[in-house]
N, C-alpha and C positions, 0 to 999 in steps of 0.2 A: 603650493596649491592657491589658485584665484577663485574670486567667489564665481567665475562662468563654469567650473570642473562639475560635470555630471556625477555622480554616484551611482554606479552598478551595483546589484547585489544579487546574489541568487535567492530564490524564490524558498523558504524554508517547507518542507511538506513533512507527511509520515505514510508510511506503509504497514500494514497490520496482516501479518501471517496468521489467519485463526484455526486453529487446531479444532474440529467440532467431534466429541465423545467418541475420539479414536477411530473415527471412521474416515480421514482426510483433513486437508484445507478447503478453506474457500476461494474462491476464485470469482471475479464480476465480470460480465462481459459489457465492455463500455459503449455507453450511447453516443458519446462525443467523441472527436477525433484525437487523439491517435485512437482508431478501433482495435479492438482485439479481446482477450481477455487481460486480466490484471490482478494485482493485489489489491484490496480493497484498500482505499488511502486517499488522503487530497491535501489540499492545503493548511497549514497552521493560521490560525484566527489571531489577529492584533489581541494581547491581552490573555494571551492563552497558553499553557503549557504543551510541549508536543504531547505527552501521557494524556492530557485532557482532549488534544485534536483527535490522537488515536482511537479514544474509547467513542467519541463523537460521530468520527468518520467512521467506524465499524458500523454503527447503530445504523447510520444515515443509509449506507449503501445496501448492508444485510440484513437489518432488521434485526442482529444480533446483538446480545448484551454481553459485552468481553471483560475480562478480568488478564490485566496484561502479565505475561508471566516471565518475559526477559527482554533485553536488549537484544538482537540481532545482530546491528551496526548501522552505520551511519555510511551513506553511498552518495557520491559527490560529482562524478565522471560529469562535464559540464555538457557533456554530448549524451547523456540519459535519458534527456526528454527530449524531444524534436521541437518544441515550441518556445522554449526559453529553460534558462541553466536554473535547476532545482537541486536541491541538498536534502534530501531524504533520511529521516531517524527511522529503521525499521524495528517494529516489536514484532514478536511473537505473543500469541493470547491464546486462550481458551476460551469456549462456549458449548452452550448446549443447544439443541434445538435444529431448527431446518432454515437456512438463509433463504432469503427473499430478496430479490434485486430491487432496490429504490432508489431514489434520489437521480442521480447520473448512470446506474446502474440499470443494463436494460434487464439482465439473469443475474441469479446468484447460486451457484451450485459448488457441491463438494469434491473435490478433486484427491487421487492418491498420486504418488510419485510416479507410478506406473500409467497412470492416463491423462498426464498434463496435457493440454491443448500445445497444438503447434504455434499458433497465432499468438501468441504473450506480447504484450505491448512494453513499450521504455525496455529498462534494463532487467526486468522482472526474471527473466531464465536465468540470468546471473546470481540475481538476490536468492534464487528457490534452489539453484545448486549451492549456493552456500548455506542455507538453512537444512538442507537433506544431508549434508556434510557434516552439519554440528550435531546432527542425531547419532552419529557413529561414537 
């Protein structure tokens, strides 16, 4: 490799499936493109662990303090985000209270498997399918 070679790496992100008081899971309605409903999440900051990023992003977007329960998986399809290549570490977390859309979330609501919105952003339909399958 010569000195003119540019390195391009995927962006590390986190997504957090927040289980609220046995009522369902929290989704946020995105303020920014790509629009639609999404699992709360975002970018990992430099110097931050993925666990720290998950707790921070959950609080920023939903107002909820979460306790991480388990790792669901890592999602890395280069086409999962239409803006650029991201690699997301997806956690399942627990919280109590009522979510409130904050930061780049226009709205936050609790959904069940039976009333998920049709307009899910990114690859979140697939992630939620994996989550619900993991509960069996």
